[in-house]
C-alpha positions as CSV (number, residue, x, y, z in Angstrom):
1,M,-7.0,29.0,1.1
2,K,-9.1,25.9,1.9
3,T,-7.6,22.6,2.9
4,V,-8.6,19.0,1.6
5,A,-8.2,15.6,3.2
6,L,-5.8,13.1,1.3
7,G,-7.7,9.9,1.6
8,Q,-8.0,8.4,5.0
9,S,-4.7,9.8,6.3
10,G,-5.8,12.6,8.3
11,V,-3.5,14.9,6.5
12,E,-4.9,18.1,5.0
13,V,-3.3,20.2,2.3
14,S,-4.0,23.4,0.5
15,H,-5.8,23.2,-3.0
16,L,-2.1,24.4,-4.2
17,G,1.0,23.1,-3.3
18,L,4.4,24.3,-3.9
19,G,6.6,22.4,-6.3
20,G,10.0,22.1,-4.7
21,F,12.0,21.0,-7.7
22,E,12.2,24.6,-9.4
23,L,14.2,25.6,-6.2
24,G,17.2,23.8,-7.3
25,P,20.0,23.6,-7.1
26,D,20.5,22.6,-10.8
27,E,23.7,20.8,-11.9
28,G,26.7,23.2,-11.1
29,E,24.7,25.5,-9.1
30,Q,25.0,26.4,-5.6
31,P,22.1,26.0,-3.4
32,D,20.4,29.3,-3.0
33,L,18.9,29.0,0.5
34,A,18.1,32.8,0.7
35,R,16.0,32.5,-2.4
36,A,14.3,29.2,-1.3
37,K,13.2,30.7,2.1
38,I,11.7,33.7,0.2
39,V,9.7,31.6,-2.0
40,I,8.3,29.5,1.0
41,A,7.5,32.5,3.0
42,A,5.5,33.6,-0.3
43,A,3.8,30.4,-0.5
44,R,2.8,30.6,3.4
45,D,1.5,34.1,2.8
46,A,-0.5,32.8,0.0
47,G,-2.2,30.2,2.1
48,I,-0.3,27.3,0.7
49,N,0.5,24.8,3.5
50,W,2.8,21.9,1.7
51,I,5.7,21.7,-0.6
52,D,6.8,18.5,-2.6
53,T,10.0,17.2,-3.4
54,A,11.6,13.6,-4.0
55,E,15.0,11.8,-2.9
56,G,15.6,12.1,-7.1
57,Y,15.3,15.8,-7.4
58,H,18.7,17.1,-8.1
59,E,20.4,14.0,-6.6
60,T,18.9,14.5,-3.2
61,R,20.1,18.0,-3.0
62,N,16.6,19.5,-3.3
63,E,15.5,17.8,-0.3
64,A,18.5,19.1,1.5
65,L,17.9,22.7,0.5
66,I,14.1,22.3,1.2
67,G,14.9,21.0,4.8
68,A,17.6,23.9,5.5
69,A,14.8,26.5,4.1
70,L,12.2,25.0,6.3
71,G,13.8,25.0,9.7
72,D,11.2,24.5,12.2
73,S,8.4,25.5,9.9
74,E,5.0,23.9,10.3
75,M,4.6,23.5,6.4
76,L,4.0,20.1,5.5
77,V,6.3,18.1,3.1
78,S,5.6,15.2,0.8
79,S,8.6,13.5,-0.9
80,K,9.1,10.4,-2.9
81,V,11.3,7.2,-3.0
82,G,12.6,6.2,-6.6
83,R,13.2,2.9,-8.4
84,K,16.9,1.9,-9.0
85,P,18.8,3.1,-10.7
86,Y,17.2,6.6,-10.3
87,G,16.6,6.2,-6.6
88,S,17.2,4.1,-3.5
89,G,15.2,1.2,-4.9
90,F,11.9,-0.7,-4.0
91,R,13.2,-3.7,-2.0
92,P,11.5,-3.2,1.5
93,D,15.0,-2.4,3.2
94,E,15.7,0.1,0.6
95,V,12.4,1.9,0.9
96,W,12.9,2.0,4.8
97,A,16.5,3.5,4.2
98,A,15.5,5.8,1.6
99,C,12.7,7.1,4.2
100,R,15.2,7.7,7.0
101,A,17.6,9.4,4.7
102,S,15.0,11.8,3.6
103,L,14.1,12.4,7.2
104,E,17.6,13.4,7.9
105,R,17.8,15.6,4.9
106,L,14.7,17.4,5.5
107,G,15.4,17.8,9.2
108,R,12.2,16.1,10.3
109,D,10.8,13.2,12.2
110,H,8.1,12.2,9.9
111,I,7.2,12.9,6.2
112,D,3.5,13.9,5.7
113,V,3.0,12.3,2.2
114,Y,5.4,9.6,0.9
115,F,5.1,8.5,-2.7
116,L,6.5,5.6,-4.8
117,H,7.9,7.9,-7.6
118,A,7.3,5.6,-10.6
119,P,6.6,1.8,-11.4
120,D,9.7,-0.5,-10.6
121,E,11.5,-2.0,-13.8
122,T,13.9,-4.3,-11.8
123,G,11.5,-7.1,-10.7
124,V,10.6,-6.0,-7.2
125,P,7.0,-7.2,-6.7
126,L,4.8,-4.1,-5.9
127,D,3.1,-6.0,-3.1
128,E,6.4,-6.0,-1.2
129,T,7.1,-2.5,-1.8
130,W,3.6,-1.4,-1.0
131,G,3.8,-3.5,2.1
132,A,7.1,-1.5,3.2
133,M,5.1,1.7,2.6
134,A,2.3,0.7,5.0
135,E,4.8,-0.3,7.5
136,L,6.3,3.2,7.3
137,A,2.8,4.4,8.0
138,D,2.0,2.3,10.9
139,E,5.6,3.2,12.4
140,G,4.5,6.8,12.2
141,L,7.5,7.6,10.0
142,V,5.0,8.8,7.3
143,R,1.5,10.0,7.7
144,A,0.0,9.1,4.1
145,I,1.4,7.0,1.5
146,G,0.8,7.2,-2.4
147,L,1.7,6.3,-5.8
148,S,3.0,8.7,-8.5
149,N,3.0,7.8,-12.2
150,Y,1.1,4.5,-11.8
151,S,-1.6,2.9,-13.7
152,I,-5.2,2.8,-12.2
153,E,-4.7,-1.0,-12.3
154,D,-1.6,-0.7,-10.0
155,V,-3.5,1.8,-7.8
156,E,-6.5,-0.4,-7.3
157,H,-4.4,-3.4,-6.7
158,C,-2.5,-1.4,-4.0
159,H,-5.5,0.0,-2.7
160,N,-7.1,-3.3,-2.1
161,A,-4.2,-4.4,0.1
162,R,-3.8,-1.1,2.1
163,P,-5.8,2.1,1.2
164,V,-3.7,4.5,-1.2
165,D,-4.2,8.1,0.2
166,A,-3.0,9.9,-2.7
167,I,-1.9,9.5,-6.3
168,Q,0.3,12.1,-8.1
169,D,0.5,12.5,-12.2
170,G,0.4,15.2,-14.7
171,L,-2.5,17.0,-16.1
172,S,-3.0,20.4,-17.9
173,L,-5.0,21.9,-20.7
174,I,-2.4,20.9,-23.2
175,D,-0.9,17.8,-21.7
176,Y,-1.5,14.4,-20.1
177,L,-5.2,14.7,-20.9
178,H,-5.6,11.0,-20.9
179,H,-5.1,11.1,-17.0
180,R,-8.5,12.4,-16.4
181,E,-9.8,9.0,-16.5
182,L,-7.2,8.0,-13.7
183,F,-7.9,10.8,-11.5
184,A,-11.9,10.4,-12.0
185,R,-11.5,6.7,-10.9
186,A,-9.2,7.6,-8.0
187,G,-11.8,10.1,-6.9
188,E,-14.5,7.3,-7.1
189,L,-12.1,5.1,-4.8
190,G,-11.7,8.0,-2.3
191,I,-8.1,8.5,-3.2
192,A,-6.8,12.1,-3.5
193,G,-5.6,13.2,-6.8
194,V,-2.5,15.5,-6.8
195,V,-1.6,17.1,-10.1
196,F,1.8,17.9,-11.2
197,E,2.8,20.3,-14.1
198,P,-0.8,22.1,-14.2
199,L,0.8,24.9,-16.3
200,G,2.2,22.4,-18.9
201,S,5.9,22.4,-18.1
202,G,5.5,26.4,-17.9
203,A,3.8,26.5,-21.5
204,L,0.8,28.0,-19.7
205,S,2.6,30.5,-17.6
206,G,1.5,33.4,-19.7
207,R,4.7,34.0,-21.6
208,S,4.9,33.7,-25.4
209,I,5.8,30.3,-27.0
210,E,9.2,31.8,-27.9
211,A,10.1,32.6,-24.5
212,V,9.1,29.3,-23.3
213,R,11.3,27.7,-25.9
214,E,14.2,29.7,-24.9
215,S,13.6,28.8,-21.1
216,W,14.1,25.1,-22.1
217,K,17.0,25.5,-24.5
218,G,18.9,22.4,-24.3
219,Y,16.1,20.2,-23.8
220,E,14.9,19.8,-27.2
221,D,15.3,16.2,-27.3
222,W,13.1,15.8,-24.2
223,P,9.6,14.1,-24.9
224,F,7.7,16.9,-23.4
225,Y,9.5,19.3,-25.6
226,E,8.4,17.4,-28.8
227,R,4.6,17.2,-27.3
228,L,4.3,20.7,-26.3
229,L,7.1,23.0,-28.0
230,A,8.5,21.7,-31.1
231,G,7.2,22.4,-34.7
232,E,3.5,22.2,-35.3
233,N,3.0,21.1,-31.7
234,G,4.3,24.1,-30.5
235,D,2.2,26.3,-32.9
236,R,-0.9,24.5,-31.4
237,T,0.2,25.3,-27.8
238,A,0.7,29.0,-29.0
239,E,-2.9,29.1,-30.3
240,V,-4.1,27.5,-27.0
241,I,-2.0,30.1,-24.9
242,E,-3.9,33.1,-26.7
243,R,-7.0,31.5,-26.6
244,V,-6.8,30.9,-22.7
245,R,-5.7,34.6,-22.6
246,E,-8.7,35.9,-24.2
247,I,-11.1,33.6,-22.0
248,G,-9.1,34.8,-18.8
249,D,-9.3,38.4,-19.5
250,P,-12.8,39.2,-18.8
251,L,-12.6,37.1,-15.6
252,G,-9.6,39.3,-14.5
253,A,-7.5,36.1,-14.5
254,S,-4.0,35.3,-16.1
255,V,-3.3,32.4,-18.2
256,A,-1.6,30.5,-15.5
257,Q,-4.7,31.3,-13.1
258,V,-7.0,30.1,-15.7
259,A,-5.0,26.9,-16.3
260,I,-4.8,26.0,-12.6
261,A,-8.5,26.7,-11.9
262,W,-9.1,24.2,-15.0
263,V,-7.1,21.5,-13.5
264,L,-8.8,22.0,-9.9
265,A,-12.1,21.6,-11.7
266,Q,-11.5,18.3,-13.1
267,D,-13.1,15.1,-11.5
268,G,-10.9,13.6,-8.9
269,V,-8.4,16.3,-8.7
270,T,-7.9,17.3,-5.0
271,T,-4.9,19.7,-5.2
272,A,-2.2,20.6,-7.7
273,L,1.5,21.6,-7.6
274,A,3.1,24.6,-8.9
275,G,6.9,25.2,-8.8
276,T,8.7,28.5,-9.1
277,R,11.7,30.5,-8.1
278,S,9.8,33.7,-7.9
279,G,7.6,34.7,-4.8
280,A,5.6,37.1,-7.3
281,H,4.7,34.3,-9.7
282,L,3.9,32.1,-6.8
283,S,1.1,34.6,-5.4
284,E,-0.2,34.8,-9.0
285,N,-0.5,31.0,-9.2
286,A,-2.1,30.8,-5.7
287,A,-5.0,33.1,-6.9
288,G,-5.8,30.7,-9.5
289,V,-7.5,28.6,-6.8
290,D,-10.3,31.1,-6.4
291,V,-11.1,31.7,-10.2
292,D,-14.8,30.8,-11.1
293,L,-14.9,29.0,-14.7
294,S,-18.4,28.1,-14.4
295,G,-19.2,30.2,-17.3
296,V,-16.4,29.4,-19.6
297,I,-15.8,25.8,-19.0
298,D,-17.1,24.5,-22.3
299,E,-14.7,27.1,-24.3
300,L,-11.7,25.6,-22.3
301,E,-13.0,22.2,-22.9
302,A,-13.1,22.9,-26.5
303,L,-9.3,23.7,-26.4
304,T,-8.5,20.1,-25.3
305,G,-9.7,18.4,-28.2
306,S,-6.7,18.3,-30.4
307,R,-4.6,17.2,-27.3
308,D,-6.3,13.9,-26.3
């Protein structure tokens, strides 16, 4: 799998990265180190060279699990510092402390890509937080710095002070379609675009809408469930799933592979993240990088109309 540069950082990542969140451990679950090692090995075999996590994923336990599973692997790692009360906080001293704590959990002397997880709501000026991120890069504790879930106005503001190497946000054929403008503008600025949820929270994994709903049982009050799976919205998602299947069949591509290929074809998108607990699913997702959509891109674009 080809690698691509993240901004001016010198960090090069594969077109598809491994989303670490799905490796757990979920609440009440013990860390499954053996499973994590199997999935990471499958990722490496598929040409994937990086994994994404965050201090806030499973209350820091995801970082600890990934660190143990990686061992001395050369796989690149991206992580995120979170705002209070969901993370360590965005005051400069808190950002530094968060980075050091993540390094300890990951068992590394540097983080390859470090993101602010989401805009602060506690009154910490963005300039101060971004300044701390720049200092971490200058000190070599992180190699690339970025913003996740930020507006293009905030991205441009930070970029003018210290280049933003990457942004991270959601995008799929059925969700976050308004973010296409964000990624396109970032691309114009030379900022790498990293997409999370290219499979629409699993709705584009190829399963039936009933199976997807069952997998998210207990999350019916979450916003993504309402947008993608509830009532008439779920009916529209089901129609998209079947249409993507019809488009992909002549190409020899699964629903998930078409969905990933579509995301990677969008302006400003550099790489995408797909998480799974299955090595087989990971191998299928990775093959989506090589799917040629040039002959069907208009058909796929037509499916996005009702979701804008």
